[in-house]
ZAVOLUM-332702 format. One record per residue: x, y, z of N, C-alpha, C in turn. Coordinates in Angstrom, 3 decimals, decimal comma, m for minus. Example, Ala and Ser with C-alpha at 12.3 -4.5 7.8 and 13.67 -1.06 7.14 Angstrom:
2
{{13,190 m5,690 7,800} {12,300 m4,500 7,800} {13,200 m3,300 7,800}}
{{12,850 m2,250 7,080} {13,670 m1,060 7,140} {12,900 0,030 7,870}}
This chain:
83
{{m13,012 27,624 m1,097} {m12,242 26,883 m0,137} {m12,726 25,446 m0,014}}
{{m14,042 25,280 0,021} {m14,596 23,937 0,158} {m14,360 23,084 m1,073}}
{{m14,391 23,722 m2,237} {m14,172 22,993 m3,491} {m12,737 22,477 m3,573}}
{{m11,785 23,279 m3,129} {m10,380 22,853 m3,126} {m10,209 21,661 m2,183}}
{{m10,828 21,730 m1,026} {m10,761 20,643 m0,056} {m11,365 19,365 m0,641}}
{{m12,491 19,483 m1,332} {m13,148 18,329 m1,942} {m12,266 17,716 m3,043}}
{{m11,723 18,551 m3,915} {m10,863 18,054 m4,985} {m9,596 17,412 m4,429}}
{{m9,033 17,982 m3,383} {m7,859 17,397 m2,752} {m8,195 16,023 m2,160}}
{{m9,339 15,914 m1,534} {m9,763 14,636 m0,966} {m9,962 13,573 m2,035}}
{{m10,567 13,957 m3,165} {m10,763 13,008 m4,262} {m9,423 12,564 m4,837}}
{{m8,505 13,516 m5,001} {m7,186 13,186 m5,530} {m6,446 12,232 m4,591}}
{{m6,513 12,467 m3,305} {m5,847 11,597 m2,334} {m6,453 10,193 m2,359}}
{{m7,763 10,116 m2,478} {m8,443 8,818 m2,527} {m8,012 8,045 m3,765}}
{{m8,001 8,710 m4,916} {m7,585 8,051 m6,154} {m6,132 7,594 m6,075}}
{{m5,288 8,445 m5,544} {m3,869 8,092 m5,448} {m3,656 6,896 m4,530}}
{{m4,269 6,917 m3,365} {m4,009 5,851 m2,402} {m4,678 4,530 m2,771}}
{{m5,768 4,561 m3,515} {m6,475 3,329 m3,844} {m6,141 2,761 m5,220}}
{{m5,588 3,551 m6,104} {m5,339 3,056 m7,448} {m3,894 3,244 m7,907}}
{{m3,357 4,437 m7,755} {m2,036 4,735 m8,317} {m0,928 4,065 m7,509}}
{{m0,933 4,237 m6,196} {0,138 3,669 m5,358} {0,182 2,141 m5,446}}
{{m0,944 1,427 m5,330} {m0,860 m0,034 m5,475} {m0,329 m0,475 m6,844}}
{{m0,692 0,236 m7,906} {m0,180 m0,111 m9,232} {1,341 0,045 m9,286}}
{{1,841 1,174 m8,805} {3,284 1,439 m8,865} {4,073 0,495 m7,972}}
{{3,612 0,313 m6,734} {4,333 m0,578 m5,824} {4,258 m2,025 m6,299}}
{{3,117 m2,421 m6,831} {2,962 m3,786 m7,320} {3,923 m4,100 m8,444}}
{{4,150 m3,149 m9,330} {5,089 m3,367 m10,429} {6,525 m3,441 m9,919}}
{{6,851 m2,659 m8,910} {8,225 m2,648 m8,395} {8,573 m3,934 m7,668}}
{{7,641 m4,495 m6,923} {7,937 m5,700 m6,144} {7,256 m6,938 m6,722}}
{{6,689 m6,818 m7,910} {6,061 m7,930 m8,615} {4,935 m8,572 m7,804}}
{{4,068 m7,721 m7,257} {2,886 m8,182 m6,539} {1,638 m7,639 m7,230}}
{{0,562 m8,369 m7,111} {m0,718 m7,900 m7,652} {m1,146 m6,654 m6,872}}
{{m1,719 m5,656 m7,553} {m2,121 m4,424 m6,866} {m3,077 m4,640 m5,691}}
{{m3,950 m5,646 m5,758} {m4,846 m5,905 m4,627} {m4,080 m6,397 m3,401}}
{{m3,041 m7,186 m3,625} {m2,212 m7,634 m2,500} {m1,529 m6,432 m1,862}}
{{m1,036 m5,516 m2,697} {m0,394 m4,299 m2,186} {m1,393 m3,476 m1,385}}
{{m2,596 m3,282 m1,932} {m3,622 m2,491 m1,249} {m3,988 m3,106 0,094}}
{{m4,241 m4,414 0,109} {m4,612 m5,071 1,360} {m3,451 m5,083 2,355}}
{{m2,231 m5,238 1,867} {m1,071 m5,207 2,764} {m0,952 m3,847 3,433}}
{{m1,117 m2,778 2,656} {m1,037 m1,431 3,234} {m2,166 m1,207 4,232}}
{{m3,377 m1,637 3,892} {m4,513 m1,455 4,811} {m4,314 m2,238 6,107}}
{{m3,861 m3,467 5,994} {m3,647 m4,283 7,193} {m2,501 m3,726 8,029}}
{{m1,418 m3,345 7,366} {m0,286 m2,766 8,090} {m0,657 m1,483 8,804}}
{{m1,443 m0,626 8,134} {m1,870 0,629 8,754} {m2,832 0,374 9,906}}
{{m3,680 m0,629 9,774} {m4,627 m0,943 10,845} {m3,908 m1,463 12,083}}
{{m2,902 m2,287 11,862} {m2,216 m2,907 12,993} {m1,226 m1,951 13,659}}
{{m0,417 m1,235 12,833} {0,667 m0,436 13,410} {0,663 1,030 12,988}}
{{m0,389 1,477 12,316} {m0,443 2,868 11,895} {0,481 3,145 10,729}}
{{1,051 4,341 10,680} {1,917 4,740 9,578} {3,149 3,845 9,425}}
{{3,848 3,488 10,507} {4,992 2,580 10,317} {4,578 1,231 9,721}}
{{3,427 0,741 10,113} {2,932 m0,516 9,553} {2,615 m0,412 8,079}}
{{2,062 0,728 7,674} {1,762 0,936 6,256} {3,043 1,017 5,441}}
{{4,087 1,574 6,013} {5,351 1,720 5,287} {6,071 0,392 5,094}}
{{5,978 m0,507 6,045} {6,695 m1,779 5,930} {5,804 m2,907 5,416}}
{{4,543 m2,636 5,173} {3,598 m3,689 4,792} {3,940 m4,343 3,458}}
{{4,289 m3,566 2,464} {4,555 m4,136 1,140} {5,825 m4,995 1,141}}
{{6,934 m4,530 1,712} {8,103 m5,429 1,768} {7,847 m6,700 2,574}}
{{7,086 m6,593 3,652} {6,762 m7,777 4,454} {5,894 m8,733 3,644}}
{{4,907 m8,201 2,923} {4,049 m9,048 2,082} {4,860 m9,713 0,982}}
{{5,780 m8,981 0,363} {6,616 m9,553 m0,693} {7,512 m10,653 m0,136}}
{{8,083 m10,422 1,037} {8,934 m11,440 1,658} {8,123 m12,675 2,033}}
{{6,932 m12,459 2,576} {6,073 m13,585 2,935} {5,656 m14,394 1,720}}
{{5,335 m13,719 0,634} {4,962 m14,421 m0,590} {6,147 m15,196 m1,156}}
{{7,329 m14,593 m1,122} {8,535 m15,280 m1,589} {8,792 m16,541 m0,762}}
{{8,697 m16,420 0,563} {8,943 m17,579 1,426} {7,909 m18,676 1,196}}
{{6,652 m18,290 0,999} {5,608 m19,276 0,740} {5,871 m20,003 m0,577}}
{{6,278 m19,271 m1,595} {6,569 m19,902 m2,878} {7,796 m20,799 m2,786}}
{{8,784 m20,343 m2,075} {10,057 m21,066 m2,009} {9,964 m22,340 m1,172}}
{{9,283 m22,270 m0,027} {9,302 m23,395 0,907} {8,013 m24,198 0,966}}
{{6,927 m23,683 0,387} {5,669 m24,419 0,433} {5,222 m24,839 m0,959}}
{{5,153 m23,882 m1,880} {4,640 m24,194 m3,203} {5,644 m24,944 m4,062}}
{{6,918 m24,594 m3,961} {7,933 m25,267 m4,771} {8,029 m26,756 m4,424}}
{{8,048 m27,136 m3,140} {8,061 m28,572 m2,834} {6,793 m29,297 m3,309}}
{{5,656 m28,619 m3,315} {4,432 m29,246 m3,795} {4,486 m29,467 m5,302}}
{{5,135 m28,560 m6,016} {5,229 m28,671 m7,469} {6,357 m29,585 m7,926}}
{{7,218 m29,977 m7,002} {8,325 m30,853 m7,342} {7,774 m32,258 m7,560}}
{{7,719 m32,658 m8,795} {7,150 m33,967 m9,118} {8,266 m34,962 m9,351}}
{{9,000 m35,241 m8,312} {10,098 m36,205 m8,371} {9,484 m37,597 m8,304}}
{{9,450 m38,278 m9,424} {8,783 m39,579 m9,489} {9,780 m40,722 m9,543}}
{{10,919 m40,543 m8,915} {11,886 m41,644 m8,893} {11,426 m42,677 m7,880}}
{{11,135 m43,840 m8,372} {10,654 m44,901 m7,487} {11,673 m46,030 m7,352}}
{{12,909 m45,756 m7,742} {13,951 m46,757 m7,615} {14,145 m47,558 m8,891}}
{{13,231 m47,462 m9,836} {13,357 m48,199 m11,089} {14,306 m47,463 m12,019}}
{{15,150 m48,220 m12,703} {16,088 m47,610 m13,647} {15,834 m48,030 m15,055}}
C-alpha cells in the first residue's frame, strides 16, 4: 500500500513539474518555466481556479507586453524630415 502511494506521488510530481508545463507551453507558445511559474503563482493567489486561468492570463499578458511595449521600442522609425 505504501509503495503504491509513493509511486503515485512521484508520478504526480513529475507530471505537474515537467509534463504539463511542456504541453501547455507548446500550445500557447510560452516557455515551460513561464507556464510553471504562472501555475504556481495562480494557485498561490487563488487556489485551483487561479491555477486553471494562470496560463491564459500569462499568455495574454505576454502578448500585450510585446504588442504595446516591446514593438514600439523595436520600431526604428528614423524619418527626420529629410527626403
